[in-house]
N, C-alpha and C positions, 0 to 999 in steps of 0.2 A: 381756416387752416392753410399752411404754407403747401402751395403746389409741388415742393419737392417732398415733402413728408407724404403728401397724398400718393405722389407717384411712387416713394418706397413702399408704401403699405400694399399698394396695388402688387407693385412687383414681387415682394414677398410673399404674398398671398398667392400669385400665381406660382411662385417658385414652389412653394408649400405643395400646393396642390398638384403640379407638374411631378416633383419628387416624389409624393405619394403614390400617385397614380401609376410611375415609373416601377415602382416598388410591386404595387397589385399586378401589372402587366408581366414582369419581371417572374414573380410567383405564379402566375396562372401557365406560365410558358415552363415552369419546372426548374428555372434558375435562380435556386434558393440563394447562393452566397452573393448573387447581383442583387437579389432583392433586400438581402440585409443591409448591404451598404446605403441602398436608396434611403430605406428606412432610417437608418442612422443620421442622413442627412434630415429629414424630414423631422425631426427632434427637436424642440424648441422653435420651429419656425410657423407653428400652428397652433391652433387650439382643440385638435381632434384627437386628445390622448386615448381616447377609445377607439378609435380605428388603427391608431399605430400599435397598442396593445395587443388587438387581435390578431395583427398581422405577424407581430413577434411570436406570439403563440402558435401561429401555423407555421412558422419560418424554422423556430428551434428544434421540432422534431427532425429535421433534414440538414441542419447545419450545425447541431449542437449550440450550447449556449455558449460557446469560445467566441461567435462572431460578436457577441456584443458585451463581453466582460470589460472591454477596455473604454467603456462609457462612463464618464463622470457618473457618481452617485444622485447628483444634483439632477442632471437630464435626466435619469431613470424615474425620480421621484416626480418629475413633471409629467409621466406616462402614468395613465389610468393603471391602477394596480390589479391587475387581473391575476391568477396563480402563476402563470406562467412569467410576469414579470417581478412576481414577488419571490417565487424561487431564484429568479436570475439575481436579486438583491441579495438573498440569503447566501447564495454561493460567491457572489463578490465580499461581502462582508466576510465570509469564512475563510476565504484565501488572504484576507486582510488581517486575518485573526482577531477580528471584532465580534467576538462570541455571543454578546447579549444581544448586539443589531442583528447577528444573524439568525439567533433564535427567534426574534421579533417576526422577521419576513417569512421564515420556515414555517411559524404557527399559521400564518395567514393563508397558505397554499389549501386550497378546499379538497374536500376527500373526494368530488368527482374529478378533480385532475389527473392529467397523466402522469403529474409531477409529484402527486402525492405521497407515494411509496419511497421515492427518493427523499422528501422532507422530512417522512418518519426517520428514515436512517440516519440522516444529518442531524435531526433533532436528538435521538438517543446517543449518538456520539457525542454530540456537544455537551449533553447533560450528563456523561459518564466521564468526559475531561474536567468538567467543573466540580466534580464530586456529589452531583445530585443522582444516587444510586438509586433511588427508589423509582424517581421518573425516568432514568435510563433503562430500567427493568421492564418497567411497564411498558415502555414505547418500542423497544427489543422485542418483547413478546409480541405486540401486537403487529410488527412489522414480520415476522415470521407468519403469522397466520394470514395477513394480507398477500403476502407474496405467494404462498400455498395457493390461495383461493384464484391466484391468476391475474390480480390486478395490473391494469396496463401500464406501461412505463415507456418512455421515450429511448433511444430513437424510434421511427417509424418502423423501420425494418424488421419482420416477423423473427428472424432467426437471430438478429442482435439485441432485440428487444426480450425475448424469452431467455437468452443467454445473462444480460444484464439482472434481469428478474430474480434468476438464479442466483446470480452473484449477490444481489442485495440482502435475498434469503439468507444465504450463507453467512455474510457479514454479521447480518443481525444475530443469527443462533449463533455465532461464537462470542460475540459482545456480552451474552447472558453470563455464560461463566467467568469470563474477564472481569464482569461486574462482581460478580460473586467473590472473586479473588481480591480485589481491591477493598472490597468490604470486611475481610478477612474470613469469610465462611468458606475455608480451604475444604472441606467434605461436599459441600453442595456443588463448589465449582469442579472437584474431580468427577463429582457422580454426572454433572453436565456434559462434560467432555467427553465421558463415555458413549454418552448417547448420539453424541454426532456421527453422522454417516463420515465414513473415510472417503467417500465420494465428493465430498463437499469441495467446493474452490478453493476453500480456506485450510485444505490440509495440510499443507507445509506449515502454517500459522497455528494449525489446531495440535501439532506435534509439536512445535516448539512452546507454547502459552501453557499446555496442560504441564509439559515437564517442571515448569517453574512450580506448579499445584503439586507435584509429587515431590519435589525437592522440600518444599516447606514443609509437607508433612512426613519427611525423613524417609520415603521410599526411593531410595537411593537408586535401585536396580533399575525401576521404571522412568527416571529422571535422564539417566544415561541412553537408556535402550530407547526412549522417544527421539532423541537428538542422533543417536547411530543411525535412526532410519534414512537421516540425511547421505549416507554414503552408498545406497544402493543405486544401480544404472537409472531407475527411474526418477530420482530426484538429484540426481548427480549435477545438474545443470542449476539447481537451485541453492542460493545461498542467502544465510541468514547470520551474521557476524555473532549475536549472542548464543546462538547455539553451543560453540564452542566453550563460552563463557560457562554454562551451564554443566557442561561435561567436567571443566576444571575445579569449578566451585565444589562439586560432587566428590571428586576422587580427590582434594582436600579436605573436605568433612570426613572422609574414610583413612585420612591420615596416608595415603597412598601418593607420597611425593612425587617419585619416579614417573608414574603415569601424568600427573599433575605439568610437570615440568615439560613430558613430551606433548602433549595438548598446547603448552604454552610456546614452545620451540617450535612446532609446524604452523600454528596459526602465524606467527612473525616471518617464518620462511615463507608460506604459500599466499600470505595476503595482506600483511603489513607493507612487505617491501616490494611487493608490486601496485602498492596505492599511489607513490608518487607519480608513475609513469601512465597511470590510470588518468589521475588529477590534469598533469600536465598536458595529455592527449585530447582532453575536450574541455579546455579552459576553465576547469571548475573553479578556478582560485580568481578569474577575471569576471568583470561585470559583462564583458560581450560575450552573445549568445552562439554557440556550437550549432552549425546546421546538421540537427539531427534527423529532420524528417528528410534530408538528402542521404545521410550516412547510413541509416537503415534501411532505405529503399536500394542502394548500393549493396548493403551487407545481406541483404536476402538473395543475393546472385552468387555468395560465395558460400562454399560447405561449412568451413571453419575458420575463426579466428586464429592468428598465432596466438595472440594472449588470453588463455584459459580465464583469468581473473576477469577481462573485460567481457568475454562471451557470457560469463556469469551473470553479470551485471546486466547486462542487456536481455538476457532471457528473462533474468526476475522480473524486470518493466515489462517486457511483451506479455508475459504472462496475465499482467493486470487487467481485470476486464476493461478498467477505464482507458486501458492504452487500446484496445480491441475496438472500442467505441470511436476512439481519434482516428485510428486508421480507417474504419467503416467510413467516416464524415471526411476524412483524406481522400478516398476512392471517388466520393461523389464529388469533392472539390475538381480531381482532375479529370472527371468526366464532363464535369460542366464547362471546363476551360475550353473543350473543344467545339462547344455549342454556341459561345459567346458572340455577338456581334460587335463591330468595330466601334458602333456608339455606346455600347456598353461596357468596353475594356477597361474603361478607368475604374469604373465602379467594382468591375468584379476583380481587377489587381487590388484595390484596397482591402478588399474582404478576404484575398487570398493572402497578403501580407500580414493582417490580423492573425489568420487562423494560423499560418508557419511560425509566427512571432509565441504563440501560445503553445503550439506543439513543441517547438524546441524548449521553450521554458518549462513546461511541466517535466520533458525528461531530464533537463537538467537539476531541476528541484530533487527530483529523486536521486539522481547520481548522487548530489551534493548529501542529501541525508545519507545514503549508505556509508560516504566516505568518513563523514563526522562518526556513525556508528562501529566504524571500522577503529578509528581512532581511539573513541570512547573505551571500548572492548580492550584494545592494546594496553591502554593506559593502566586500566584495572589490573590485566594479566601480568604488566611489569613489575605492579606493586605486591600482587601476591606471590610471583617469583621472588622478589626480594626477601617478604616475609619468610616464605620457605629456607632461603639460604641462611637468613638469621638465627632462625628457630634452631636449624640443624647445627650451626655454628656453636650455639649456646649449649645445646643439648652436648657436644662434643667435650666443650670446657667443664661442663656440670660432671660427665663422667671421669673425667680425668681428676679433676679436683677430688672427688669422693673415691679416686682409686678404685673402683669396680673393676672386676675380672671383665676379660674381654667377652662380649656378648655372642652368645650365638645366633648365628646367622638364622633369621627365619624362613623357612621354606615356604615359597610362593605358593599361595592356593591353586591346586591344578583339579578342575573337575572331573578328570581322569581317577585321581585315586579318592574323590569322593563316592563315585558310583562304579557299581560293576556293570558290565556292559553283557547283554545276552549275544550269542552267536549270531542273531540277526539283526543286530544292531549296530550302528556305526557313530564314529566322532567326526565332526568337521571341524575344520580350521578357520571357516568362513572367510576364506580368500577367495572371492570370486563368486559366491553362491549366494544366492537368496531366492525367498518364498513371497512371491507377490502377496498371497493372502495372510501373509504375516505384516506387511505394512503397518509399522506404529506401535506392533505389539513386542517386540522384541524385549526381553529380558534377560539382561546377562545378569550371571552369578558373580556378586562382589563381595569383598570380603573387608570389613573394617580392620587396618592395621595400627589403630589406635589401641595405647596401653591405658587401660584402666587404673587409676588410682585404687589401691586398697583401703577400704573404709577403715575407719578407725574402730 
């Protein structure tokens, strides 16, 4: 054999052994991000895939999977497929929207793994997206049971792990009525929504999702009431664009055109018109990544942002447990930075760059998604507004053509005229008042303004 080839093999073997030993040493001294960088360097330079996979499974609880997501799938496939690596592969394919491959890897995660509960949640969500509702329901119910029994999840910190497990439980729980809704089983969907505790992580989504079920079953009072809950102080910082759409559609179904137009104009003024400044501020139209990690850190020192819309967007993202887990790992990263030796500096900086890149990308993806949703809802509302004015115009022409007498103006419905109050009872205009124990249970009294055609 050629001497240069032998020398190269000896050198690469030494480099592999040296890099992997550095990774083990860094892990032993609790420098997890530094260790992740050394592990990535070791992949593909030797044959000990099991050792690398074992170290990855130990590192991920402390760094998250983010440190390894930039690895090509070919390199990950060269590593022995334990549960941690399979979960990592599944998430990578999930982010790439390769659902079938993601399902393949999630199914390989073993039941005794710390990643099993997350894998079940992802599988339930993917089957629901693909329209395989029976599989989704079965896995979602299994996920709820496992989360209640206290199955371990990552990361390793007890407080964050328990919070993450609670979030997984609530996400799986709300997935059940969502799936029933998609199956067209509206009564089952409504009944299951009612069972979910209002203390759920998913409470805002619970309000919104259930409002569609009420709307579809023509229970318009509850459809509007659920979305009115977003106006209370407790949820004032939470924003879901489609809540306004449900309200507008409900008023439209009741032929209350004035209220429909009010909702549309308010949405356009308070949200749509502020979207451009929001988009420009964070480079959402460009490929360049905005430094969200630094911005959020600086923002925490300020009491309030000047732009309420921007503040709401940050609050919505910040309340997501996925973001809280990211922040948990970010704190560990900053803590480790103080302990890194000069010889480890390069490895640590590589890991830090990868993490910050993912952090910034994660927030940007969420913001872009919200921006697109704002535009989508606004476009639907614009069509609704045009249809209303067209309908009213045609109605006026029809009245003129038939030479009808001037229509008497219908008196607006007033609850004070419908009920007599006792001396110890009071009416409230609901301007500033709210009752915490009534959250999610507001039922306004709405009246249809539609004129029914007489049957022949």
